[in-house]
N, C-alpha and C positions, 0 to 999 in steps of 0.2 A: 763512657762519655764523661768529660770534665764538667764540674759544676757550672762553669761559665757557659758552656754549651747548653746544658740543661736549662739554665736560667733563660737563655735566649729562646729556646724552644717553648718554654712555659709562656713567655710573653706572647709569642705568635699564636699558641694554642688559645690563650685567653682572648685575643683579638678576634680570631676566626670563630671561636665558639660564641662569643657575644654577637657577632654579626649574623651567624647562622640562627641563633635563637630569635633574634629580632625578625628575620625574614620568615622563619617558621611560624611565629606568632601571627604575622600578617596573613599567612595562608589559612588560618583558622577562620571559620565562618561564625562560630559562636563566641560568646564573651568569655575570655580566659578568667578562670577563678570562680565563675558562676556555677551554681549547682545544676544538676541534670535537667530539672524541669524548666528552669529559666533559660538555660542554654538552648533547649529544644524549641521553646517558644520563639526565640530570637533568630533561629536559623532561617535563611531565605527560602530553603526548601519547604519549611513549614508554612510560610506565607503563600508560596506557590500552591502547595497542597490545598490549603483552605480556599484559595481563589478558584481552583479547579473544581472542587467539590461543590462550592456555592454556584458556580457557573453551570455545572451539570444539573443541579437541582432546578435552576431557573429554566433551562432548556427542556428538561423533562425526558421521560423515557421514549417519547416519540421521535426524538432527535438523536441521530447517530453521534453527532458531536457531543451532545449531552451525556450519552452513555460512555463515550470514550473519556471525556473529561472527568467523570466520576471515578472510573476505574483508575485512570492515571493519577488522579488526586490521592486516592488511597495508596497507590504505589509510592508516590512522592513522599507521603507521610511516613511510610515504612523506611524509605531511604533516609529521611531526615533522622529517624531514630537510630539507624545504623551509623550515620555521620556523627550524631551526638555522642554515642558510645565510643566511636573511634577517636574523636577529639579528646574525650576524657582520658582515654588510654594514652594517647600521645602526650598530653599534658603531664600525666603522672609518671610515665616510663621514659620519656625523652626530654621534654622541655624543662621539667623541674631539675633533673640531674645535670642537664647541660647548663642551666642557670647557676646551679650550685658550683659547678666547676669553674665557670667563667667569672662569677661574681663573688664567690666566697673562697673556694679552696686555693686557687692560684693566687688571688690577691693576698690571702693570708701568708702564703709562702713568700711572696714578694715583699710583704711588710716585714717579714723576718730578715730579709736581705737588707732592708733599710735600717732595721734595729741593729743588725750586726755592724753596719757602717757607723752608727752612732756609738756603739760600744767600743769600737776600735778608736774612735776619736777620744772617748773618755779615757781609754787606756793610754793613748799617746799623751794626753794632757797630764794624767797622773804620773806617768813615767818622766815627763819633762820636769815636773815639780820636784820629783824625787831626785833626779840628777842635779838639779840646781841646789837642792839642800845638801847633797854630799859635797859639792864644791865649796859651799859656805863653811862646812866643818873645817876644811883645810886652811882657809884664809881667815876664819873667825876667831874670836877670843873666848866666847862662851861655848866651849866644845860640848859640854854635857847637854845643854839645852838643844843645841843644833843636832846632836846625835839622836836625841829622843824624837825630835820633829822628823828627822830622816827616816827613823824606824816606822813612824806612823804613815808617812808617805809611801814607804815600801809595802806596807800592808795594803794600802789603797791600790798600788800597782798590781799586787798579786790578786786582789779581789777583782780588779778590772780585767785582768788577764783570764781569770776563771770564767767571768761572764762572757768574754769573747769566745773562749773555747766551747763553752756550753752552747752559745748561740750558733757557732759554726757547726757543731755536731748536729744540733737540731735542724738547722737549715739544710745541711747535707743529707740528713735522714729524710726530710720532707721532699727534697729534690729527687733523691733516689727512689723514694716511694712513688712520687708522681711518674717518674720514668718507668717504673715497673708496672704501674697501673694504666699505662697508655692503651693497652689492649682492652681494658675494661671500659675506658672512656670511648674508644672507637666502637665498642659494641652498642653504644647508644644509637648509632646510625643503622646498625643491623636491626635493632629493635624497631626503628622507624619504618624501615622497608617491610619488615614482617607484619607490623600493624597495618600498614597501607595495603599489603597483599591480602590480609585477612578481611579488611574492610571491603575491598573490591570484590572478593569472593562472595561475601555475604550480600553485597549489593547486587551482584550478578544473580545470585540465587533468588532474590526478591524479584528482579526483572524477569527472569526465566519462568517464575511461577505465575507472573501476570500476563506475559506475552501470549500464551495460548488462548487465554480468555479473551483478551482484547482482539486478537487476530480472528478468533471465531466470531465475535460480534461484527467485525469488519466484513468477513466473508459471508455472513448470513444476511447482511444488509442488502435488500433487494434493489434499492435505488442506486444503481451504479451506472455511470455513463456507458452508453452502447458504442459510441464512436471510439475506435482504437482498441476495443476489447476483442479478444479472440471469439470467433463465432460460437464455438461449443460452450465457452464460459458464459456468454451472454444468454444463449438459449437455456442452458441449465439453470442459471440464476433466475431468469424471468419465467421459466416454465412454458416457454413458447416453442413452436416448431418453425416459425418464420421470424427472422430478426425484426424487432420493432421498427427501426428506421426504414427498412425496406418495405414492410407491410404498410406502415402509415403513409409513406410517400406514394406507393403504388395506389392506395385507396384514394388519396387526394387527386392524383393525376387521372385516375379513371373517371372521377367526377367532373373535373374542370380542365384537364390538360390534353386530352386525346387529340384535339384538333388544333393544338397550338403549334404554329410553324416553328421549326428549328428546336423542338424540345430536345434537351440534353446537349444541344450544340451551342445555343446562345447562353452566354454566361449571365448569372444572376447578380443582383447587387450584393456587394460584400457584406454590408450590415444586415440585410434581410436574411442572407444565407447563414450568417453567424447566429442570428437570433433563432432561426428555425432549428439549427443543429443543437443549440442549447436547450430549446424546448423539447426536442426529442430525447435528449440525454436525461432530462428530468422526468420523462414519461408523462408530460402534461397532455391533456386531451383538448386544451384550448388552442386549437389550430385554425380557427375560422379565418383569421386574417391572411393565412397563407394560400387559401384556395384561389385567391385572385392573382397569385404570382406563381404559376406552374413552373417557371424557369428556376425559381428559388427551390421549389420542391425537387425538381430534377437534379439541381446542383447538389442538394443535400444527399440524395440517393447516390450520386456519383462519388461524393466525398466519403460517404460511409463505406462504400466498396473499396475505395482507394486506401482508406485508413485502417482496413483490416490488417492485423499483423501478418496474415498469410492470405494470398488471393483466394477468392471464392472457388476458383478452379484448381487450387492447391499448387504448392511448389513441387510436391512429390510427383505429380503427373505432368509437369511442365514439358519435359522432353518427349513424353508420349503424345501430348497434344500436338507438339511441333511435328513429330514424325507422321502422325495421322494426317495433318493438314498438307503434308508434302506428297501424299499419294496422288498420282496423276489421274487415274481413272475416277470419274465423279462418283459412281456408285460405290466403288471400293473405298473411296475417301470417306463417304458418309458412314459406311459400315465401320471403318477404323475409328472415326470420331465417336460413334455410338459405343464402341467397345471401351474407349477411354472414359467416356461419360459414365458408363455403368460401373466403373471402378471408384468413382467419387465416394467419399464417406457419406453416410446417410444424411447428416445435417446439411452438408454442402450440396448434395444432390437435391434435397427438398427445396432449399433456398434458390438454387440455380433454376430448378424447374419452375418455381413460382415466378422468378424474374423473367425467364425466357417466355413463359406463357403471356405475361403482360407485354413484353416487347413485341411478340408476334401480333398481339391485339393492337398495339400501337402502330405497327407497320401496315395494318389493314387500312389505316387512315392516311397513308402516305401521300395520296393525291392532294390532301389538304395540308397536312403537317410537314410534308417533304422529308419525312424520316423513313426512308426505305430500310430494309434489313441491312443493306450495305452501309448506309449512312449511320445507322444505329451502331453497327459493329465498329465503325471507325471512331466514333466519339466515346463509346462505352466499353468497347472491348479491352483497351489497355487498363481499365479499372477492374477487369475480371481475371486477368492472367498477366503475370509479369515474371521475369527471371529473378532468381534469388542471387543477385549480384550487387556489388557495391557501385555507387555512382549516384548522380543526381536524378531527380524524377524525369527530367527531360531526356537524359541519356538512356534511362531504362525504358521509357516509352518508345523512343526511337528504335531501340534494339529489338523490340518485340511487336511493334504495331502492325507490321505487314503480316506476320504470321498469325497474330491474334485475330485480325480481321477475317482471314481465311478460315479461322476456326469458328468464330462467333456467328458470322453471317449465315452459313448453312444451318447452324443450330436454330437460329431464329426462323429461317425460311421453312424448315421442316420441324417446327416445334412439336406438332402433334405426333410426328414419327419418333422423335427422340423421347418425348414424354407423352405417351398415349393416354395417361390418366386424365379423366375429366376434371374440371375445376370450376368453382364459382367464387365470387368475391364478396366479402363483408363490406359494410359501410365503414368509413374511417372512424366513426364514433365507436364501433365495436372493437377497434384495435386496442383501445386503452381500457376496455372493460376488464376487471380483474379475473373474470371467469371466461375471457374470450377464448374462442375455439380455433382449431386449425382452419386455414383459409381454403381448403379443398377437401372434398369428400367424394370418393368414387365407389361404384358398386359393380358387380358382375353384370354383363349384358343380359338383359331380361326382356320379356314381353309382359307388360303389366296388364292385368285384367281384374276387374272387380276389386280394386284396392279400397279398403275401408280404413278410415282414420278415426280411432276412438279417442276422445279427449275428456272423458268423464273425470279422470285423474289428471289435472292440468300440470301437475308437477312432473309426471312421467307418462306422457301419452304413448299409446301402443298402436302398432299397425298390424293387421292380420288379414288373411284372405277369408272373406265371408263365406261360411258354410263349406269350406274346403278342408279336408283332413290330410291332404297329401303334400302340404307345404314341407319342404325338406331343405331349404337353404335359407340362412339368416345372414343379415348384414346390419351394420349400425350406421346411422346418420347422426351428425351433430346438428344442433339448432340453437338459435339465440332468441331470447324473448324481446327482440326489437327488430325494426325493419332492416332488411339487407339491401345491398345495392341492386338496383332494378336491372333485370336482364332485358335485352332488346329482342331476344328470341324466346320461343317456347310459349306454351299455353298455361294459363293459371286456372286451377279448379277451385272455385270459391265456395265457402260454406258459411252459413250463418248459424247453423245448429251444431250438433255434436258429431255429425258425420260428414265427410266429404268423399263422395263416391265417383270414381271415373270408370266407366265400363268400356271405354274405347281402348283398343289395343294400341300400344306404342312400339315402334321399332327401336332397336338399341341405340341408334345414333340420335334419337329425338330426346327432348328434355321435357320433363313434366315438373311443373311447379305447383305445389299445393300450399294454400295460405289459410291459416286458421287462427283466429284470436291473436293476431299480431305476431304469429310464429310462421316463418316461411321456411320450407325445406325443399330440397332439390333431389331429384332422382335422375341419374344419367351417367354417362361415361362409358368406359370400355372394360375395366377390370377392377377387381376387389382389392382394397388395401385397408388396413386397420387404422382407425382414427385415434384410439387410445383415450384414456381418462386423464384429466389434469389433477394436480395435487388438491385443488380446491373442490374437485368433484363436478365435472361438466354435466350438463343436462344431456342425456342420451335418448335416442328414439329407437325402440326395437322395431325392426322391419322384417317381415316374413314375405318371401317372394316365391312365386311359382314360375319356373322356367319352362 
């Protein structure tokens, strides 16, 4: 490449290097030239880290936001340290060499070019004076003096020529050196990308080390909205057997909504419904204001069912439900529906049973509330089962409503046949108790005789058959240390002392309620299921029965 071409290349390199250096400096978040400590303090990430840590301390450990801000603040501080080290490396390995190239090395070479031009002018001037002197010797009279002057000028010409040649050689050497080093200069940008890659790898390592911790805190936080959450996730997180929105809404409706005309059919006020859903999402027990608006409560229950990611009666069994409802023979259709129902996952079946038992109880008041099993199935069925297809809510409801009604209606009509387990209901206040228990307890059909309730140890009362040694069957009942929802049927055996004794035999379909020191327990039902223990340790009653 000719020197003139190299010279043009150098000028372009100088311009683009200067512009690149300027833009690169503007990308730095720290102050260029500052030491590490000052640079770190001035980083925006450091300010963000400090604000997060301070905010987390103000909110405290009781706030999930506070916990998250504290962990994130520490992570941001580590990221700020990585950024500070990265920028120091960029400044040392890229910015400084690039600045040296654009502001020192190339300008110095270009200055030599200007110096060469000046030396050439000096040479031309000396040569012109020398030529003039030689002409004067020919036409002059003082030949000796003119000859001496011409010799001096000739020495100046030779010296000027030597300077020009030396400058040319130096300029050419510097230009060729620049050309040969272009690969080294280009490596600055490789260094830039390497440094950025290393910085991002280290930053990713910081984030990956923090994410499991912060995700674990997020997952362990109990207060998560129930609406829109998968049923199993909600039950597992809350330690419940029945979904909180369903349980709370049913309890409120049992107390104030059973005789409300058009329940589940008449729409509630949007603002009241939104407020109730928000209250249920944050698990507040302050629901007194909603007792007077059963339509809002019913609307919240419908909304919860509809917002489940998967319908309560499941996508997996959708086709089987439809096939079962298409059986022409009524008895065989019921049997087919029962078989599908029995395939439901445990949590889905428990919650469906709970809901259906309530809906069957609601239908008993149909002369007053006008909500027959058919009407209930029409308004609530599409919220229990829908196809896993794309489309609007209206399209999906229209596609499945006819089939769903023919599925849900007989299940409500024959609730005790589909779900023969007995059930009782807690008050709505119990729903939000942290040690709240399952909403149903069932035991084996028995004839009770001489039942003795011993309550000397109030923390764990025990039941036994007085003076009988042949007790051979045991079951467990759950109880709560506060009033339960009042039953309209059954007899209560009251006691003011340490024992409540009932010597009258009961048939298996009857219900016996014993109430002692604010604890009410229920015996009844058709078959035995386990009630289990909660993580908090539920109060259990040992029951021994003679069949």
